[in-house]
Residue frames relative to the residue before (quaternion, step in Angstrom):
aa qw qx qy qz dx dy dz
M 1.0000 0.0000 0.0000 0.0000 0.00 0.00 0.00
S 0.4524 -0.6329 0.5393 0.3223 3.61 -1.24 0.51
G 0.1291 -0.8333 0.5353 0.0479 3.57 -0.82 0.91
G 0.7143 0.4940 -0.3238 0.3754 3.52 -1.38 0.05
G 0.4069 -0.6930 0.5346 0.2614 3.53 -1.29 0.30
F 0.7474 -0.3670 0.2795 0.4781 3.56 -1.23 -0.41
T 0.1730 -0.7739 0.6032 0.0852 3.56 -0.88 0.97
P 0.4254 -0.7063 0.4910 0.2812 3.62 -0.64 1.02
Y 0.5471 -0.6050 0.4605 0.3502 3.53 -1.16 0.60
T 0.2082 -0.7538 0.6105 0.1252 3.54 -1.15 0.67
P 0.6732 -0.4822 0.3432 0.4432 3.61 -1.14 0.27
Q 0.6371 0.5353 -0.3353 0.4417 3.58 1.08 -0.64
D 0.6687 0.5095 -0.2982 0.4520 3.57 1.17 -0.53
I 0.7355 0.3502 -0.1969 0.5455 3.60 1.18 -0.47
C 0.0108 0.8153 -0.5757 0.0612 3.59 -0.51 1.19
K 0.0801 -0.8027 0.5908 0.0136 3.54 -1.10 0.66
N 0.1389 -0.7546 0.6349 0.0898 3.53 -1.18 0.72
E 0.0242 -0.8272 0.5608 -0.0267 3.57 -0.57 1.10
N 0.3385 0.7762 -0.4701 0.2488 3.54 1.11 0.68
G 0.4752 -0.6722 0.4446 0.3531 3.56 1.22 -0.27
G 0.5182 0.6318 -0.4716 0.3314 3.57 -1.29 0.14
G 0.5313 -0.6561 0.4464 0.2966 3.55 -1.29 0.30
V 0.4743 -0.6469 0.5191 0.2953 3.54 -1.29 0.37
S 0.4377 -0.7101 0.4897 0.2537 3.56 -0.75 1.06
A 0.5208 -0.6339 0.4766 0.3159 3.56 -1.11 0.75
D 0.6908 0.4555 -0.2690 0.4929 3.58 1.18 -0.46
L 0.3261 0.7869 -0.4837 0.2011 3.58 1.22 0.20
K 0.6513 0.5212 -0.3356 0.4376 3.57 0.90 -0.84
T 0.6489 0.5183 -0.3223 0.4544 3.58 0.89 -0.90
A 0.6700 0.4927 -0.2926 0.4719 3.54 0.95 -0.89
L 0.6169 0.5507 -0.3317 0.4539 3.56 1.09 -0.75
V 0.6574 0.5014 -0.3045 0.4729 3.56 0.90 -0.92
D 0.6562 0.5126 -0.3131 0.4568 3.57 0.90 -0.90
M 0.6602 0.5085 -0.3121 0.4562 3.56 0.95 -0.84
A 0.6669 0.5066 -0.3038 0.4543 3.60 0.94 -0.90
L 0.6443 0.5053 -0.3201 0.4766 3.58 1.00 -0.77
A 0.6390 0.5187 -0.3216 0.4681 3.57 1.05 -0.74
E 0.6314 0.5315 -0.3219 0.4640 3.58 1.18 -0.55
G 0.6459 -0.5419 0.3232 0.4297 3.58 1.22 -0.27
F 0.4874 0.6338 -0.4544 0.3927 3.60 1.22 -0.02
V 0.3938 -0.7420 0.4941 0.2240 3.59 -1.03 0.75
S 0.8065 0.0442 -0.0155 0.5894 3.58 1.18 -0.37
V 0.0884 -0.7779 0.6219 0.0150 3.54 -1.17 0.75
G 0.1009 0.7849 -0.6072 0.0713 3.57 -0.99 0.82
I 0.2535 -0.7750 0.5667 0.1181 3.55 -1.21 0.51
C 0.0370 0.7741 -0.6311 0.0331 3.54 -1.08 0.82
R 0.5638 -0.5619 0.4701 0.3814 3.53 -1.33 0.06
P 0.6077 -0.5623 0.4042 0.3888 3.63 -1.11 0.52
G 0.7267 0.4256 -0.2431 0.4813 3.59 1.10 -0.61
A 0.4120 0.7619 -0.4253 0.2625 3.57 1.26 0.31
V 0.7171 0.3892 -0.2541 0.5194 3.63 1.24 -0.05
P 0.0225 -0.8687 0.4948 0.0079 3.61 0.66 1.09
H 0.6760 0.4948 -0.3033 0.4541 3.60 1.16 -0.48
A 0.4689 0.7200 -0.4271 0.2818 3.59 1.23 -0.28
A 0.6596 0.5307 -0.3217 0.4240 3.58 0.88 -0.92
G 0.6831 0.4895 -0.2933 0.4559 3.58 0.87 -0.90
R 0.6625 0.5029 -0.3075 0.4622 3.56 0.99 -0.82
L 0.6335 0.5208 -0.3257 0.4706 3.56 1.05 -0.76
A 0.6522 0.5164 -0.3170 0.4554 3.59 0.92 -0.89
E 0.6505 0.5062 -0.3165 0.4695 3.58 0.97 -0.83
Y 0.6317 0.5458 -0.3235 0.4455 3.58 0.98 -0.87
V 0.6915 0.4624 -0.2700 0.4849 3.56 0.90 -0.95
D 0.6334 0.5403 -0.3351 0.4411 3.60 0.96 -0.80
L 0.6805 0.4716 -0.2802 0.4857 3.59 1.09 -0.70
G 0.4647 -0.7082 0.4202 0.3255 3.57 1.27 -0.14
R 0.4113 0.7517 -0.4436 0.2628 3.57 1.25 0.19
H 0.5751 0.5824 -0.3838 0.4275 3.58 1.24 -0.07
G 0.3654 -0.7624 0.4711 0.2517 3.58 1.27 -0.11
Q 0.8083 -0.2325 0.2011 0.5021 3.56 -0.87 -1.01
M 0.4976 0.6656 -0.4325 0.3498 3.61 1.23 0.02
E 0.0962 -0.8496 0.5177 0.0293 3.54 0.46 1.24
W 0.5487 0.6218 -0.4020 0.3882 3.58 1.18 -0.45
M 0.5931 0.5702 -0.3757 0.4266 3.59 1.16 -0.43
A 0.6862 0.4623 -0.2762 0.4891 3.56 1.16 -0.61
Q 0.6220 0.5362 -0.3369 0.4605 3.56 1.26 -0.23
R 0.8411 0.1121 -0.1190 0.5155 3.57 -1.14 0.67
M 0.1475 0.8339 -0.5165 0.1265 3.55 1.04 0.83
E 0.5926 0.5706 -0.3769 0.4256 3.58 1.11 -0.54
W 0.6761 0.4437 -0.2894 0.5122 3.59 1.12 -0.56
R 0.6650 0.5128 -0.3131 0.4436 3.56 0.89 -0.94
G 0.7286 0.4442 -0.2446 0.4604 3.58 0.94 -0.83
D 0.7815 0.1995 -0.1044 0.5818 3.57 1.20 -0.45
P 0.2871 -0.7933 0.5104 0.1668 3.62 -0.08 1.23
A 0.5970 0.5762 -0.3658 0.4216 3.58 1.12 -0.59
A 0.6608 0.5011 -0.3074 0.4666 3.59 1.14 -0.58
L 0.5503 0.6270 -0.3910 0.3887 3.59 1.19 -0.50
W 0.7713 -0.0602 0.0730 0.6294 3.56 1.01 -0.87
P 0.2714 -0.8240 0.4713 0.1587 3.60 0.11 1.26
Q 0.6392 0.5474 -0.3386 0.4208 3.61 1.10 -0.53
A 0.5383 0.6415 -0.4040 0.3682 3.59 1.20 -0.38
R 0.1875 -0.7868 0.5807 0.0927 3.56 -1.05 0.82
S 0.7933 0.1404 -0.0700 0.5883 3.59 1.18 -0.46
V 0.1827 -0.7377 0.6364 0.1320 3.52 -1.28 0.54
V 0.1782 -0.7652 0.6126 0.0861 3.56 -0.71 1.13
M 0.1155 -0.7991 0.5890 0.0347 3.57 -0.56 1.18
L 0.0652 -0.8068 0.5871 -0.0108 3.55 -0.91 0.97
A 0.1914 -0.7709 0.5998 0.0960 3.56 -1.11 0.77
E 0.0888 -0.7857 0.6116 0.0294 3.55 -0.98 0.91
S 0.3916 -0.7572 0.4815 0.2039 3.57 -0.77 1.05
Y 0.0443 -0.7574 0.6487 0.0598 3.52 -1.21 0.68
A 0.1353 0.8528 -0.4970 0.0856 3.56 1.25 0.50
P 0.3903 -0.7268 0.5108 0.2419 3.61 -0.73 1.01
T 0.4658 -0.6852 0.4951 0.2616 3.54 -1.23 0.53
Y 0.7130 0.3310 -0.2190 0.5780 3.58 1.33 0.11
N 0.5376 -0.5961 0.4717 0.3649 3.58 -1.27 0.13
P 0.3889 -0.7555 0.4744 0.2300 3.62 -0.42 1.17
L 0.5892 0.5879 -0.3749 0.4082 3.61 1.14 -0.47
D 0.5743 0.6125 -0.3842 0.3839 3.60 1.14 -0.51
V 0.6258 0.5684 -0.3375 0.4140 3.59 1.06 -0.75
L 0.5830 0.6148 -0.3704 0.3807 3.58 1.13 -0.57
D 0.6450 0.5189 -0.3211 0.4600 3.60 1.20 -0.38
L 0.6205 0.5167 -0.3448 0.4787 3.60 1.25 -0.21
R 0.1650 -0.8787 0.4402 0.0834 3.53 0.38 1.28
D 0.6721 0.4512 -0.3102 0.4984 3.61 1.20 -0.33
R 0.6375 0.4652 -0.3151 0.5272 3.57 1.34 0.20
G 0.4208 -0.6956 0.5214 0.2592 3.53 -1.25 0.43
A 0.3040 -0.7301 0.5830 0.1864 3.56 -1.15 0.64
I 0.0735 -0.7800 0.6214 -0.0087 3.55 -0.67 1.22
S 0.5546 -0.6334 0.4221 0.3361 3.56 -0.83 0.99
A 0.6019 -0.6228 0.3688 0.3374 3.55 -0.95 0.95
Y 0.6563 0.5342 -0.3356 0.4140 3.60 0.95 -0.75
A 0.7309 0.4491 -0.2247 0.4622 3.59 1.17 -0.56
Q 0.5179 0.6724 -0.4064 0.3384 3.59 1.23 0.12
G 0.7400 0.3467 -0.2103 0.5367 3.57 1.22 -0.29
R 0.8088 -0.2298 0.1995 0.5031 3.52 -1.15 -0.69
D 0.5938 -0.5827 0.4200 0.3626 3.56 -1.09 0.72
Y 0.4244 -0.7455 0.4575 0.2342 3.57 -0.58 1.18
H 0.5370 0.6210 -0.4193 0.3875 3.61 1.10 -0.51
D 0.6958 0.4719 -0.2717 0.4683 3.55 0.92 -0.94
V 0.6956 0.4935 -0.2905 0.4338 3.58 0.81 -1.00
V 0.7057 0.4607 -0.2777 0.4611 3.58 0.77 -1.03
K 0.6553 0.5254 -0.3387 0.4240 3.59 0.89 -0.82
K 0.6323 0.5218 -0.3417 0.4596 3.59 1.01 -0.72
R 0.6389 0.5086 -0.3297 0.4738 3.58 1.01 -0.76
L 0.6475 0.5258 -0.3196 0.4495 3.57 0.94 -0.89
K 0.6605 0.5089 -0.3178 0.4514 3.56 0.93 -0.84
R 0.6305 0.5197 -0.3452 0.4617 3.59 1.03 -0.71
V 0.6472 0.4964 -0.3160 0.4846 3.58 0.99 -0.82
G 0.6660 0.5191 -0.3022 0.4422 3.55 0.94 -0.90
R 0.6621 0.4925 -0.3122 0.4707 3.57 0.94 -0.81
W 0.6033 0.5366 -0.3532 0.4726 3.55 1.09 -0.67
L 0.6508 0.5392 -0.3148 0.4321 3.57 0.95 -0.92
I 0.7195 0.4292 -0.2761 0.4710 3.59 0.81 -0.89
D 0.5642 0.5622 -0.3969 0.4562 3.59 1.23 -0.23
Q 0.6947 0.4792 -0.2659 0.4659 3.57 1.18 -0.60
A 0.7914 0.3155 -0.1307 0.5070 3.57 1.05 -0.75
P 0.4522 -0.6965 0.4879 0.2691 3.59 -0.98 0.80
N 0.8621 0.1165 -0.0833 0.4860 3.55 -1.11 0.74
A 0.3847 0.7320 -0.4864 0.2821 3.58 1.15 0.44
E 0.0997 -0.7576 0.6409 0.0736 3.52 -1.19 0.67
I 0.0674 -0.7974 0.5989 0.0298 3.56 -1.13 0.64
K 0.0898 -0.7161 0.6818 0.1200 3.50 -1.42 0.27
V 0.1880 -0.7915 0.5727 0.1012 3.57 -0.90 0.87
F 0.0866 -0.8052 0.5867 -0.0031 3.55 -1.04 0.87
V 0.0363 0.7668 -0.6405 0.0236 3.55 -1.05 0.85
D 0.8634 -0.2509 0.1195 0.4211 3.54 -0.11 1.34
T 0.7067 0.4795 -0.2776 0.4400 3.63 1.16 -0.13
A 0.6735 0.4216 -0.2926 0.5320 3.59 1.26 0.14
P 0.6155 -0.5719 0.3859 0.3811 3.61 -1.20 0.32
V 0.3471 0.7085 -0.5203 0.3267 3.55 0.51 1.28
M 0.2796 -0.7513 0.5740 0.1670 3.59 -0.83 0.98
E 0.2148 -0.8466 0.4761 0.1026 3.52 0.23 1.36
K 0.6560 0.5558 -0.3328 0.3873 3.60 0.91 -0.86
P 0.6806 0.4507 -0.3117 0.4864 3.66 0.79 -0.84
L 0.6405 0.5194 -0.3301 0.4594 3.58 1.02 -0.74
A 0.6263 0.5367 -0.3406 0.4513 3.59 1.03 -0.75
Q 0.6575 0.4869 -0.3140 0.4817 3.58 1.01 -0.77
A 0.6476 0.5191 -0.3183 0.4580 3.59 0.99 -0.82
A 0.7003 0.4479 -0.2606 0.4909 3.59 1.14 -0.65
G 0.5745 -0.6521 0.3530 0.3466 3.58 1.27 0.13
L 0.4133 0.7252 -0.4753 0.2781 3.61 1.20 0.17
G 0.7466 -0.2347 0.2083 0.5866 3.55 1.00 -0.86
W 0.4395 -0.6677 0.5093 0.3188 3.56 -1.15 -0.46
Q 0.5082 -0.6023 0.5031 0.3549 3.55 -1.26 0.35
G 0.3201 -0.7856 0.5043 0.1613 3.54 -0.49 1.22
K 0.7305 -0.4012 0.3072 0.4593 3.53 -1.31 -0.10
H 0.6550 0.4736 -0.3100 0.5006 3.59 1.26 -0.36
T 0.5102 -0.6932 0.3510 0.3688 3.56 1.43 0.21
N 0.5824 0.5557 -0.3901 0.4470 3.62 1.22 0.01
V 0.5430 -0.6138 0.4612 0.3402 3.56 -1.23 0.47
L 0.0631 0.7791 -0.6218 0.0485 3.55 -0.97 0.89
S 0.1926 -0.7911 0.5781 0.0534 3.51 -1.24 0.54
R 0.5239 -0.6091 0.4930 0.3337 3.54 -1.23 0.52
D 0.6795 0.4985 -0.2807 0.4593 3.58 1.24 -0.32
F 0.8424 0.1089 -0.0342 0.5266 3.61 1.03 -0.67
G 0.5457 -0.6333 0.4142 0.3599 3.62 1.15 0.27
N 0.6010 -0.6004 0.3968 0.3478 3.59 -1.08 -0.66
W 0.5027 0.6363 -0.4453 0.3796 3.60 1.22 0.28
V 0.4347 0.7066 -0.4589 0.3180 3.62 0.42 1.13
F 0.3245 -0.6534 0.6439 0.2305 3.47 -1.38 0.48
L 0.2641 -0.7612 0.5722 0.1530 3.57 -1.17 0.61
G 0.0347 -0.7722 0.6340 0.0228 3.52 -1.13 0.72
A 0.1898 -0.7905 0.5746 0.0940 3.58 -1.16 0.53
I 0.1091 -0.7399 0.6591 0.0789 3.52 -1.18 0.73
F 0.1647 -0.7535 0.6308 0.0845 3.56 -0.63 1.15
T 0.0220 0.8154 -0.5768 0.0441 3.57 -0.93 0.86
T 0.5068 -0.6386 0.4939 0.3024 3.50 -1.26 0.52
L 0.5077 0.6415 -0.4229 0.3896 3.59 1.27 -0.11
D 0.3400 -0.7177 0.5732 0.2019 3.55 -1.08 0.77
L 0.0030 -0.8440 0.5335 -0.0543 3.57 0.23 1.31
P 0.5761 -0.5671 0.4421 0.3886 3.61 -1.13 0.48
V 0.3328 -0.7668 0.5192 0.1782 3.58 -0.93 0.90
D 0.4081 -0.6847 0.5504 0.2485 3.54 -1.33 0.34
P 0.5576 -0.5932 0.4412 0.3776 3.61 -1.13 0.46
A 0.5340 -0.6262 0.4668 0.3237 3.55 -1.07 0.76
E 0.4468 -0.6778 0.5139 0.2773 3.58 -1.14 0.62
Q 0.3528 -0.7167 0.5647 0.2074 3.54 -1.18 0.66
E 0.5811 -0.5921 0.4380 0.3463 3.55 -1.25 0.43
H 0.0704 -0.8136 0.5772 -0.0035 3.57 -0.93 0.95
C 0.3016 0.7685 -0.5113 0.2388 3.59 1.06 0.68
G 0.2200 -0.8025 0.5230 0.1845 3.56 1.11 -0.64
S 0.7777 -0.3190 0.2505 0.4803 3.58 -1.01 -0.83
C 0.4285 0.7228 -0.4515 0.3002 3.60 1.27 -0.04
T 0.0298 -0.7907 0.6115 -0.0011 3.57 -0.99 0.90
A 0.2265 0.8225 -0.5014 0.1442 3.59 1.21 0.41
C 0.6825 0.4965 -0.3007 0.4442 3.59 0.88 -0.90
L 0.6514 0.5017 -0.3153 0.4739 3.58 1.08 -0.67
D 0.6869 0.5193 -0.2816 0.4233 3.55 0.92 -0.94
I 0.7028 0.4896 -0.2766 0.4358 3.58 1.01 -0.75
C 0.5046 0.6798 -0.4279 0.3164 3.61 1.15 -0.43
P 0.4098 -0.7555 0.4516 0.2394 3.63 -0.53 1.11
T 0.7773 0.3598 -0.1645 0.4892 3.57 1.08 -0.73
S 0.4081 -0.7215 0.4626 0.3146 3.60 1.29 0.15
A 0.1721 0.8389 -0.4941 0.1503 3.56 0.87 1.02
F 0.6569 0.4862 -0.3151 0.4824 3.60 1.26 -0.11
P 0.3024 -0.7716 0.5301 0.1793 3.62 -0.33 1.20
A 0.7664 -0.0621 0.0727 0.6352 3.56 1.21 -0.64
P 0.6579 -0.4762 0.3660 0.4543 3.61 -1.18 0.26
F 0.8288 0.1824 -0.1866 0.4950 3.56 -1.07 0.90
Q 0.6747 0.4227 -0.3062 0.5219 3.61 1.23 0.37
L 0.0877 -0.7957 0.5989 0.0210 3.57 -0.98 0.89
D 0.1855 -0.7331 0.6424 0.1246 3.55 -1.03 0.86
A 0.3487 -0.7837 0.4732 0.2009 3.57 -0.19 1.29
R 0.5969 0.6096 -0.3626 0.3750 3.58 1.07 -0.65
R 0.7332 0.3479 -0.2243 0.5395 3.58 1.27 -0.30
C 0.5245 0.6487 -0.3978 0.3820 3.58 1.31 -0.06
I 0.4661 -0.7004 0.4641 0.2771 3.59 -0.77 1.01
S 0.5949 0.5499 -0.3741 0.4514 3.61 1.04 -0.61
Y 0.6692 0.4801 -0.2954 0.4841 3.56 0.92 -0.87
L 0.6844 0.5198 -0.2975 0.4157 3.57 0.80 -1.02
T 0.7484 0.4093 -0.2272 0.4699 3.58 0.91 -0.87
I 0.7420 0.3874 -0.2170 0.5022 3.59 1.20 -0.39
E 0.8127 0.3121 -0.1394 0.4719 3.57 0.62 -1.13
H 0.6656 0.5418 -0.3089 0.4099 3.58 1.02 -0.78
A 0.2064 -0.7697 0.5954 0.1022 3.56 -0.81 1.05
G 0.7506 0.3661 -0.2811 0.4729 3.56 -1.13 0.67
P 0.7384 -0.4034 0.2868 0.4579 3.57 -1.29 -0.06
I 0.3792 -0.6842 0.5744 0.2410 3.55 -1.17 0.67
D 0.6392 -0.5426 0.3855 0.3852 3.56 -1.09 0.77
P 0.5016 -0.6775 0.4450 0.3022 3.63 -0.74 1.00
E 0.5944 0.5760 -0.3639 0.4272 3.59 1.13 -0.58
L 0.7295 0.4395 -0.2301 0.4709 3.57 1.09 -0.76
R 0.5181 0.6864 -0.4104 0.3033 3.59 1.13 -0.54
P 0.6806 0.4787 -0.3292 0.4464 3.66 0.76 -0.80
L 0.6521 0.5398 -0.3104 0.4325 3.57 1.15 -0.62
L 0.5358 0.6284 -0.4051 0.3923 3.59 1.25 -0.24
G 0.2420 -0.7754 0.5429 0.2131 3.58 1.11 -0.58
N 0.7301 -0.3722 0.2952 0.4912 3.59 -0.82 -1.00
R 0.3766 0.7227 -0.4917 0.3069 3.59 1.21 0.46
I 0.0713 -0.8415 0.5355 -0.0065 3.58 -0.46 1.19
Y 0.7802 0.0449 -0.0740 0.6195 3.60 1.26 -0.11
G 0.8426 -0.0148 -0.0340 0.5373 3.54 -0.30 1.28
C 0.2090 -0.7453 0.6204 0.1262 3.51 -1.40 -0.04
D 0.1998 -0.8109 0.5447 0.0760 3.57 -0.89 0.99
D 0.3519 0.7984 -0.4599 0.1649 3.59 1.24 -0.12
C 0.7287 0.4383 -0.2649 0.4547 3.59 0.69 -1.07
L 0.6372 0.5086 -0.3275 0.4775 3.58 1.15 -0.54
A 0.6970 0.5118 -0.2806 0.4166 3.56 0.85 -1.02
I 0.6982 0.4931 -0.2752 0.4401 3.58 1.05 -0.69
C 0.5027 0.6849 -0.4217 0.3168 3.61 1.21 -0.35
P 0.4254 -0.7357 0.4630 0.2518 3.62 -0.66 1.04
W 0.5756 0.5941 -0.3921 0.4025 3.61 1.15 -0.39
N 0.5358 0.6392 -0.4065 0.3728 3.59 1.23 -0.21
K 0.4645 0.6478 -0.4702 0.3788 3.58 1.21 0.01
F 0.6935 0.4128 -0.2670 0.5267 3.58 1.29 -0.29
A 0.3057 0.7824 -0.4986 0.2141 3.60 1.23 0.24
V 0.3113 -0.7407 0.5729 0.1620 3.54 -1.06 0.86
A 0.5243 -0.6518 0.4455 0.3190 3.57 -0.89 0.89
A 0.5430 -0.6132 0.4639 0.3375 3.55 -1.07 0.73
S 0.3896 -0.7364 0.5058 0.2236 3.56 -0.90 0.92
D 0.7330 0.3546 -0.2081 0.5419 3.58 1.23 -0.42
L 0.3571 -0.7737 0.4884 0.1877 3.58 -0.46 1.21
R 0.5276 0.6405 -0.4130 0.3751 3.60 1.21 -0.23
Y 0.5860 0.5693 -0.3773 0.4360 3.60 1.22 -0.27
H 0.6507 0.5197 -0.3161 0.4546 3.58 1.17 -0.49
G 0.3611 -0.7662 0.4966 0.1897 3.54 -0.71 1.09
T 0.5193 -0.5944 0.5058 0.3480 3.51 -1.31 0.30
G 0.7457 -0.4364 0.2676 0.4265 3.58 -1.27 0.25
D 0.6931 0.4871 -0.3012 0.4378 3.59 0.98 -0.76
L 0.6798 0.4248 -0.3091 0.5118 3.61 1.24 0.02
V 0.5706 0.5772 -0.3904 0.4346 3.59 1.18 -0.38
A 0.7903 -0.0647 0.0726 0.6050 3.58 0.98 -0.87
P 0.0312 -0.8465 0.5314 0.0039 3.62 0.51 1.14
V 0.5339 -0.6359 0.4653 0.3066 3.56 -1.18 0.70
L 0.4632 -0.7163 0.4487 0.2665 3.59 -0.64 1.10
A 0.6366 0.5492 -0.3340 0.4261 3.58 0.95 -0.84
E 0.6613 0.4941 -0.3062 0.4741 3.59 1.08 -0.69
L 0.6693 0.5094 -0.2985 0.4511 3.57 1.02 -0.79
A 0.6194 0.5885 -0.3431 0.3902 3.58 1.05 -0.73
V 0.7291 0.4356 -0.2438 0.4682 3.60 1.07 -0.64
L 0.4013 0.7214 -0.4792 0.2982 3.62 1.22 0.20
D 0.2019 -0.7210 0.6426 0.1630 3.55 -1.01 0.81
D 0.7561 -0.3962 0.2355 0.4646 3.57 -1.24 0.04
A 0.6824 0.5009 -0.2989 0.4407 3.58 0.87 -0.90
T 0.6992 0.4531 -0.2826 0.4754 3.60 0.87 -0.90
F 0.5894 0.5510 -0.3670 0.4630 3.59 1.14 -0.56
R 0.6802 0.4905 -0.2921 0.4598 3.58 0.84 -0.95
A 0.6577 0.5046 -0.3157 0.4615 3.56 0.99 -0.77
R 0.6778 0.5053 -0.3037 0.4393 3.58 0.90 -0.90
F 0.7953 0.2907 -0.1409 0.5130 3.57 0.97 -0.81
S 0.2298 0.7824 -0.5367 0.2169 3.57 1.14 0.62
G 0.8195 0.2022 -0.1733 0.5074 3.58 -0.83 1.01
S 0.6298 0.5265 -0.3266 0.4685 3.59 1.30 -0.01
P 0.5748 -0.5799 0.4374 0.3768 3.61 -1.11 0.51
V 0.5456 0.6366 -0.3952 0.3753 3.59 1.17 -0.56
K 0.5980 0.6200 -0.3580 0.3603 3.56 1.01 -0.80
R 0.6527 0.5797 -0.3320 0.3574 3.58 0.97 -0.78
I 0.6556 0.5112 -0.3447 0.4359 3.63 1.11 -0.40
G 0.4757 -0.7072 0.4189 0.3133 3.59 1.24 -0.17
R 0.6743 -0.5332 0.3499 0.3723 3.51 -1.25 0.53
N 0.6811 0.5267 -0.3190 0.3962 3.59 0.77 -0.96
R 0.6893 0.4650 -0.2917 0.4729 3.57 0.84 -0.94
F 0.6433 0.5288 -0.3220 0.4505 3.56 1.04 -0.79
V 0.6859 0.4667 -0.2906 0.4768 3.60 0.85 -0.92
R 0.5496 0.5775 -0.3898 0.4610 3.59 1.15 -0.52
N 0.6731 0.4896 -0.2896 0.4726 3.58 0.89 -0.95
V 0.6339 0.5313 -0.3282 0.4562 3.58 1.01 -0.83
C 0.6343 0.5290 -0.3298 0.4572 3.59 0.97 -0.80
Y 0.6403 0.5100 -0.3308 0.4695 3.59 0.93 -0.81
A 0.6546 0.5159 -0.3085 0.4584 3.58 0.98 -0.88
I 0.6341 0.5140 -0.3306 0.4737 3.59 1.01 -0.76
G 0.6469 0.5216 -0.3142 0.4591 3.57 0.99 -0.81
N 0.7064 0.4451 -0.2536 0.4885 3.57 1.12 -0.65
S 0.5201 0.7009 -0.3881 0.2960 3.58 1.26 -0.30
G 0.3452 -0.7332 0.5119 0.2850 3.57 1.01 -0.77
Y 0.5768 0.5696 -0.3784 0.4469 3.60 1.28 -0.02
V 0.3183 -0.7874 0.5005 0.1680 3.57 -0.18 1.31
K 0.6132 0.5854 -0.3509 0.3977 3.58 1.05 -0.74
L 0.6080 0.5690 -0.3531 0.4265 3.59 1.17 -0.45
A 0.4787 0.6889 -0.4364 0.3253 3.60 1.23 -0.27
Q 0.6128 0.5894 -0.3535 0.3900 3.59 1.07 -0.66
V 0.6472 0.5146 -0.3370 0.4503 3.59 1.08 -0.60
L 0.6254 0.5548 -0.3279 0.4399 3.57 1.28 -0.24
D 0.4637 0.7268 -0.4334 0.2625 3.58 1.21 -0.44
G 0.7189 0.4339 -0.2628 0.4753 3.57 0.77 -0.97
L 0.6522 0.5511 -0.3135 0.4156 3.57 1.08 -0.71
T 0.5711 0.5913 -0.3957 0.4093 3.60 1.15 -0.42
Q 0.7212 0.3466 -0.2251 0.5559 3.58 1.30 -0.30
D 0.2553 0.8042 -0.5039 0.1847 3.57 1.21 0.43
S 0.5723 -0.6144 0.4234 0.3402 3.55 -1.11 0.67
D 0.6595 0.4456 -0.3073 0.5216 3.57 1.20 -0.44
P 0.4202 -0.7482 0.4458 0.2548 3.63 -0.50 1.11
T 0.6226 0.5396 -0.3507 0.4452 3.60 1.09 -0.61
V 0.6378 0.5030 -0.3205 0.4873 3.59 1.03 -0.78
A 0.6501 0.5195 -0.3188 0.4536 3.58 0.91 -0.88
D 0.6478 0.5129 -0.3094 0.4707 3.57 1.00 -0.84
A 0.6594 0.5083 -0.3086 0.4599 3.59 0.95 -0.88
A 0.6541 0.5098 -0.3125 0.4633 3.60 1.00 -0.82
Q 0.6481 0.5100 -0.3166 0.4688 3.56 0.96 -0.82
W 0.6376 0.5178 -0.3226 0.4703 3.58 0.98 -0.83
A 0.6624 0.5190 -0.3045 0.4462 3.58 0.92 -0.92
K 0.6601 0.5032 -0.3192 0.4572 3.59 0.94 -0.83
M 0.6454 0.5069 -0.3190 0.4740 3.56 1.00 -0.78
R 0.6544 0.5126 -0.3198 0.4546 3.59 0.96 -0.82
L 0.6679 0.4944 -0.3035 0.4663 3.58 0.98 -0.80
S 0.6795 0.4803 -0.2902 0.4727 3.55 1.13 -0.60
G 0.5270 -0.6668 0.3823 0.3627 3.54 1.32 -0.11
L 0.4837 0.6767 -0.4337 0.3463 3.58 1.23 0.17
């Protein structure tokens, strides 16, 4: 899921070159070469107004309530739905994809019921930090080449609809699971955007190549896809374990399995991943204790030990209470009665949601 609200621009995000001079006709080619050398797997360019249907689709999504508690999606909709309104001076949007392809099959972890399943993207360093630094290096290179150029860089924290823009820039298409995928690199990618005042040559938009395949829809444990290319976040495990505050609907709790942060099922099953490109940055790959962490150890984390264990990880942002809530649900779904003992203290936890989750887990393990 895309997270976070609007982040104000900082001086580091806005760069300018006022040295004068002309823009080389080969600038785009050089830009692509530079971005690929930085570790991005794909680069494409489109106009800010290249996604005219985005605003209407976003409004319909919010009107149906499918955004759940993500109120930030309903905020600044005029910017989110129309990239041209976000920064009227922008003439081009450079979209970039960076691979975080895991070196193992994330579906295998689901069979380890006494372990937790953490989404592959969250097992290493926080991608917001890594991708943004790469984008800034590319952006600074760009303004060194062009006179009077200005840029703004975005990685998932501003009102930018990266997925439609990525398709408009030719990187890939939004699959039936609503994520961006490509015949060249599969769907294990982070997206970043560089808005610029430069009038760069654009790339042709990519077409959809899912065909009759419904693997991503069929594997979803909670039936979160009302139809192909549509997602109801209120039933999505990624949303439920990361964005949703408070108790999760008891009907959905058993379907979470041992997923304690995010869900990779629809991504992992996509057949286009046979073309997945290895991640260029090893910091995205988690260590053994994050690939399949022991649930009993996670259940006893207090706030300080939680923050220390997940320092530098995207997991840290949901906080100890929401994370331990997820761990309790996973323990309840484990079938390991012996794990009930680690729940004893949690049934009296100071956080009522954690206490409720622990009580539910103990009852489930007891067969009630």
